C-alpha positions as CSV (number, residue, x, y, z in Angstrom):
1,M,-15.5,26.9,37.5
2,K,-11.9,26.0,38.3
3,S,-12.7,22.3,39.0
4,T,-14.4,22.0,35.6
5,R,-11.5,23.5,33.8
6,R,-9.0,21.3,35.7
7,K,-11.2,18.3,35.0
8,F,-11.2,19.2,31.3
9,I,-7.5,19.7,31.1
10,T,-6.8,16.4,33.0
11,T,-9.3,14.5,30.7
12,T,-7.8,16.0,27.6
13,A,-4.2,15.2,28.6
14,A,-5.2,11.6,29.4
15,L,-7.0,11.2,26.0
16,A,-3.9,12.6,24.2
17,A,-1.6,10.3,26.0
18,G,-3.8,7.3,25.2
19,T,-4.0,8.3,21.5
20,V,-0.2,8.5,21.3
21,T,0.2,5.2,23.0
22,A,-2.4,3.5,20.7
23,S,-0.7,4.9,17.6
24,A,2.7,3.7,18.7
25,I,1.3,0.2,19.4
26,S,-0.4,0.1,16.0
27,L,2.9,1.1,14.2
28,K,4.9,-1.5,16.2
29,E,2.3,-4.2,15.6
30,Q,2.2,-3.5,11.8
31,K,6.0,-3.6,11.6
32,E,6.2,-6.9,13.4
33,E,3.2,-8.4,11.5
34,W,4.0,-7.3,8.0
35,P,7.8,-7.1,7.6
36,I,7.8,-7.9,3.9
37,V,6.9,-5.1,1.4
38,H,6.3,-5.7,-2.3
39,H,6.0,-2.4,-4.3
40,V,5.3,-2.6,-8.0
41,F,5.1,0.3,-10.5
42,F,3.3,-0.1,-13.9
43,W,3.8,2.0,-17.0
44,L,0.9,1.8,-19.4
45,K,1.2,1.0,-23.2
46,N,-1.3,3.8,-23.7
47,P,-0.2,6.3,-21.0
48,G,-3.0,8.8,-21.8
49,S,-5.8,6.2,-21.5
50,T,-7.8,6.6,-18.3
51,E,-9.8,3.5,-19.3
52,D,-6.7,1.4,-19.4
53,R,-5.5,2.8,-16.1
54,D,-8.8,2.1,-14.5
55,K,-8.8,-1.5,-15.9
56,L,-5.3,-2.0,-14.4
57,V,-6.4,-0.6,-11.0
58,A,-9.4,-2.9,-10.9
59,G,-7.1,-5.9,-11.8
60,V,-4.6,-5.0,-9.1
61,K,-7.4,-4.8,-6.5
62,T,-8.3,-8.5,-7.2
63,L,-4.9,-9.4,-5.7
64,A,-6.2,-8.6,-2.2
65,K,-8.1,-11.9,-2.3
66,I,-4.9,-13.8,-2.0
67,E,-4.7,-15.1,1.5
68,T,-1.1,-14.2,2.2
69,V,-1.6,-10.6,1.2
70,R,-2.0,-8.8,4.5
71,K,-2.6,-5.3,3.1
72,L,-2.9,-3.9,-0.4
73,R,-2.7,-0.3,-1.5
74,V,-3.3,0.7,-5.1
75,G,-2.2,4.1,-6.3
76,I,-2.1,6.4,-9.2
77,V,0.3,9.3,-9.7
78,A,-0.3,12.1,-7.2
79,S,-0.4,15.7,-8.3
80,T,2.5,16.8,-6.1
81,E,5.1,19.4,-6.8
82,K,7.6,18.6,-9.6
83,R,11.1,18.0,-8.3
84,D,14.2,16.3,-9.7
85,V,13.9,13.4,-7.2
86,V,10.2,12.7,-8.0
87,D,9.5,10.1,-10.6
88,N,6.0,10.4,-11.9
89,S,6.4,8.6,-15.2
90,W,4.5,5.5,-14.0
91,A,0.7,5.1,-14.1
92,V,-0.3,2.6,-11.4
93,S,1.4,1.3,-8.3
94,E,0.7,-1.6,-6.0
95,L,2.0,-1.7,-2.4
96,M,1.6,-5.1,-0.6
97,F,2.5,-6.3,2.8
98,F,3.3,-9.9,3.8
99,S,3.9,-11.6,7.1
100,D,7.0,-13.4,5.8
101,L,8.9,-14.4,2.7
102,A,6.9,-17.7,2.3
103,G,3.7,-15.6,2.0
104,Q,5.3,-13.5,-0.7
105,A,6.4,-16.6,-2.5
106,T,2.9,-18.0,-2.3
107,Y,1.6,-14.8,-3.8
108,Q,3.9,-15.1,-6.8
109,T,2.5,-18.4,-8.0
110,H,-1.1,-18.0,-6.7
111,P,-3.8,-18.6,-9.4
112,I,-5.3,-15.2,-8.7
113,H,-1.9,-13.5,-9.4
114,L,-1.4,-15.6,-12.5
115,E,-4.9,-14.7,-13.7
116,F,-4.2,-11.0,-13.1
117,I,-1.1,-11.3,-15.3
118,K,-3.0,-13.1,-18.0
119,N,-5.9,-10.6,-18.0
120,C,-3.9,-7.3,-17.5
121,S,-0.4,-7.7,-19.0
122,H,-1.6,-6.4,-22.3
123,L,-2.2,-3.0,-20.6
124,W,1.4,-2.3,-19.5
125,E,4.7,-1.8,-21.3
126,K,7.0,-1.8,-18.3
127,V,6.9,-3.1,-14.7
128,I,9.4,-2.4,-11.9
129,V,9.3,-4.3,-8.6
130,Y,10.9,-3.3,-5.3
131,D,10.8,-5.9,-2.6
132,A,12.0,-5.0,0.9
133,Q,12.0,-6.3,4.4
134,D,12.2,-4.5,7.7
135,A,15.7,-3.6,8.7
């Protein structure tokens, strides 16, 4: 019985150590591979329209087809607690990662991005963009 318990504890400890190591490697690789972040917030012309919001979400998701976009996350306002520091006045967000500034520049003039603007700009009244790079 003792050897089974000891084996279980040893195996569990080894698996936990491996998981921590794998997680650290994944975060490090992501930081090195995608150091450019492009975060966009959209305010709808019709803020109460779920249909408009869903159209904009679908449009933003088409941007993932652009070859220089490494990762795309599309979001809507979360129902988190209301605090003075939380801005939940927007409707849709787009969070993109790029390998470099050249990739982000390619995205800006890419036909898919221009088509998105053409097809969806009538849905929003305001857009704010935050671009950042790893420090």
